[in-house]
C-alpha positions as CSV (number, residue, x, y, z in Angstrom):
1,M,-32.0,-16.0,-15.9
2,A,-28.4,-16.7,-15.4
3,R,-27.0,-19.6,-15.5
4,T,-24.7,-20.8,-13.1
5,R,-22.0,-23.9,-13.9
6,T,-21.2,-26.4,-12.3
7,D,-18.5,-27.9,-13.6
8,P,-15.3,-27.8,-11.2
9,Q,-13.0,-26.9,-14.5
10,S,-14.5,-24.1,-14.9
11,K,-13.5,-22.1,-11.6
12,T,-10.7,-19.7,-11.5
13,S,-8.4,-20.8,-8.8
14,F,-7.4,-18.1,-6.6
15,F,-4.9,-16.5,-7.8
16,S,-5.7,-15.9,-11.3
17,R,-8.6,-12.9,-9.9
18,P,-7.7,-9.6,-11.1
19,A,-8.3,-8.2,-7.6
20,V,-6.3,-11.2,-5.7
21,R,-3.4,-10.2,-8.8
22,R,-3.0,-6.4,-7.6
23,L,-3.3,-6.9,-3.5
24,L,-1.1,-9.2,-3.6
25,P,1.9,-7.4,-4.7
26,F,0.4,-4.2,-2.4
27,A,0.3,-6.3,0.6
28,L,3.8,-8.1,0.2
29,I,5.9,-4.8,0.0
30,T,3.9,-3.2,2.3
31,A,4.8,-6.3,4.6
32,I,8.2,-5.6,4.6
33,A,8.4,-1.9,4.3
34,L,6.8,-2.3,7.9
35,I,9.0,-3.9,9.0
36,F,12.1,-2.6,7.8
37,I,10.3,0.3,9.8
38,F,9.7,-1.1,12.7
39,E,13.2,-2.8,13.1
40,N,14.6,0.5,12.8
41,R,14.9,1.9,16.3
42,T,17.2,4.5,17.3
43,S,16.6,8.4,18.3
44,V,17.4,10.6,15.0
45,R,17.8,14.2,14.9
46,I,15.6,15.8,11.9
47,R,15.6,19.4,10.3
48,L,12.1,20.7,9.1
49,L,12.9,23.8,7.6
50,I,13.7,25.9,10.9
51,P,12.7,23.9,13.6
52,E,15.0,21.2,14.7
53,V,13.2,17.7,16.5
54,T,14.2,14.4,18.1
55,M,12.2,11.6,17.4
56,P,11.9,7.4,16.8
57,L,13.3,6.8,13.1
58,W,10.9,4.7,13.0
59,G,8.0,7.8,13.4
60,A,9.5,9.7,10.6
61,L,9.9,5.9,8.0
62,L,6.3,5.7,9.0
63,I,5.3,9.4,8.9
64,A,6.9,9.3,5.5
65,W,5.2,5.7,4.4
66,G,1.8,6.9,5.2
67,L,2.3,10.6,3.7
68,G,3.6,8.3,0.5
69,M,-0.2,5.5,0.6
70,L,-1.9,8.7,0.8
71,A,-0.1,10.3,-2.7
72,C,-0.6,7.4,-4.8
73,L,-4.6,6.6,-3.7
74,F,-4.7,10.3,-4.2
75,T,-3.1,9.2,-8.0
76,V,-5.0,6.2,-8.3
77,R,-8.8,8.0,-7.5
78,R,-7.7,11.1,-9.3
79,R,-6.9,8.0,-12.8
80,A,-10.0,6.2,-12.0
81,S,-12.8,9.7,-12.3
82,R,-10.9,10.9,-15.2
83,R,-11.9,7.8,-17.3
84,T,-15.3,8.4,-16.2
85,M,-15.8,11.2,-17.7
């Protein structure tokens, strides 16, 4: 039978939990990145190997940010699966 603690001093604080400590910097950096992305609203010409496209800078930055997030997610999942083997 599991024993539950009712002592108020035995509770861990919100910011000392491991999930919160990992998520808080991610949320802060993501908020700053999104503010930076959406503040850049000018149109730019981007050369993609052969074609040249004109699009808003926020769109190009958002695509680059999304690809970076996918790359990080893939790397983290790959490391986690390697540990379980």
